[in-house]
C-alpha positions, 0 to 999 in steps of 0.5 A: 500500500502506498502512503497515499492509500494509507492516509486516504480519509485522514485530515492532513493539514498540509500537502504531502510531497507527491514523491513521498505519497507514492512510496510503498508502506510496509507497516505503521506503529505508534511505538518507536520501539516497534518501528521497522524499515518502511514503516510510518511512525504516528507520534501523538502526545500522551498523558506523560510523554510526547511521542515526538521525542521518539521521532528521530529514533523511529527514523533511525529504525527505518521509518519513512515519515512521521505523522503527528497533529503537532509540528516537528521538534526543532532538531528534526529534519525528516519527512513530517506529515501534520494532521488535524488529529493524531489518534483519529489519523492512526485509526483511519490509517490502521483500517486502511492498511488492514483493509477494514477488518472491523467491517466483517465483524459484528461488534458489541461495545459496552460502556458505563462505570460499573458492570462492563466486564461482567456484561462482556463475559456474559455476551461473549458466552451467549454468542459462543453458545449460539455457535459463533467464533468470537473475540473478547476485549476487556479489563481482565483478559482478551480472547481471540477465537478461544485463545486467552491473551493478556489484557494491556488496556481496557480498550487498546489503541485503534491499531492494536484493535484493528490487528486483533480484528484482522487476526480474528477474521483470519481464524474464522471469527465473526463477533467481537465483544469489547469494553469501551472506556470513556478514555478510549472514546475521548482519545479516538481509539474506536474512531470510525469503527461500526458497532452492531450493538452498543450497551450502556450499563450506568454512570456514577462518579469516576475518572473525574481526574481526567474528565473533570465534570460528570457532564464531560464524562457522560458526553464521552460515553455517549459518543458510542451511541452517536457514532464516533466517526462512523454511523451510529450502532445498529442497536442501542441497549440501555439501562433506563433505570439510570438517569444518564441512560434515560438521556441517551437518544432513542432510535428505532433499534433502542432496547431498554432494560431494567427493573422499571415496568417501562423497560422492554427487558426487565426482571421480576421475582428476583431471589438472591441466595448465597450460591445462586441468583434466580429471577424471570426475564420479561420481554414481549409478553413472555417470561423466561426463568434464569438461574446463575451463580452470579449473585447480587442485584447489580448482576440482575442488571448485568444479565438483563444487559446481556440478554438484551444484547443477545436479542439484538443478534436475533438469538433465541431465549433458550440459547441466551439462557444457556449462555448466561448460565454457562458463566460460573463467575468473573475473576475479581467480581464478587469472587468467593475465597473458600478455604472452609472457613465459617464466614464468607470472604469476597474479593471485588473490583469495586473502586468507586463510592457507588460500586462500594455501596453496591457490593456491600448491598449485595453482601447484605442481601445474603443476611450476614451477621456483620460486613467487614469491609477492606478498601483503599483509594488509588493514588494519582486519581480523583482525590474528591472521590476518596471521602465519598468512598469512605462514606460509602464504606462506613455507612453500610459496614459494621467494621471498616479496615482502611488500607492502601490500594495502588498508591502510585506516586502518592504517599499512602497516608495522604490518601488514607487521610483523604478517605478518613474525611468521609469515614469519620462522618459515621461512628462505624468501628475503624482499623487503619492499616496501610499495609494491604496484606496486613489489612486483609489479615486484620479483617479475617482475624476479626471475622466470626461465623456468619460474617462477610469479609469484603475486600474491595478495590483491586479485584482481579489485579495481580499487582500493586503499583507503588511509588518506585516499583510495581510488586506482585500482589493479588487480594485473592491469593493474600486472603487464601494464604491468610485463611490457610495460615489460620488453619482453615482447609477446604474439603478435599485439600 
């Protein structure tokens, strides 16, 4: 493909030399370390590093030209192509180079603050149960036609997505389910992609260190439904019990879900037990039973979202039900740690005040004697949500153990003090233990028969990000090790 073909449809702000435009391009990348001879290097500003700093390195590795929305550095003398928007340019160029593999796939995009991962797992299971070869892109892992790959970002850069789509198509894949973060929408990582189905779960306070206001956060999320550089999705699946969901435009193919009587897909007769969730899905005058090991009211909503997504593909109710019931659990999402102890230990990814409130509510639905909550707040993130998280934990727990999450560059004690502002508005007993492993030990030490220990914040993450390094740390492993240290042993072990 020539450079002209690669840049077809890209908003270039200055003419490209005809001789350069006629050159054959061997590839493209935004990471200078992956540049090979004949490649085009896309340099755009990042959150911490300006990609233009690596332009000379890219050219030294064989790059034919650099594409950027910014002018070249003063010390750069190679071919430079300035565009209106760097990441949009990358998305368009990637689709050109790989011959638009997204157009041969039915893509489900899931956005919202909470529930994206579980909904994605459920939708992928429904599609596989229906006989499709699928891809999955999300926070926990990527799946490529049955192969499990390590997740790098919730939503990768457009070039990585296009390469994934291309690989899936080559393996006979037909459907992709992906989490679409607000960052990805704002940064044009899915620019120009045509979605078959767009799903909205809910919107609560998160990522305001990036978006600054809830309106800006909502505006970023809503781009998935208006079409980010492409036609709007064929189907919109929206939680109308959520105030922001009710604000999304209603097209002919709008499918609403929720507990509200106005929802097209709704749940009735909800029964929540420790090991299962049962309810009926009501749709078009018919009623369908669902039973699943996923528990909690929030999972009712997640299942309704997946059910409605299955309808958008014309999948029959029996297949949808089998697909849902095939998902035994999602890593780090209300995940039980069982070493034979007489109380429950739950690990969950809840890291916003609303998510903490929801997960404690789900624990309360199991009628425990007490709920003991371990949580911390992330560093280098929205400071204003820390007291809100403290309030949410203190309001609904019988004991709170306040600790560190991923402190990153911040002092863990500063983060803890921010959360204390909200915690101290209640008289809930409190233990402060900055060391997360010790905090988990303290909580389990306090637990008695019939209690629930809820370890919130990190979920599936197997690491902890400190100021000077990243260490291996998994809440699930830590909790299981503490339980075994206290002499508990699961039956059969």
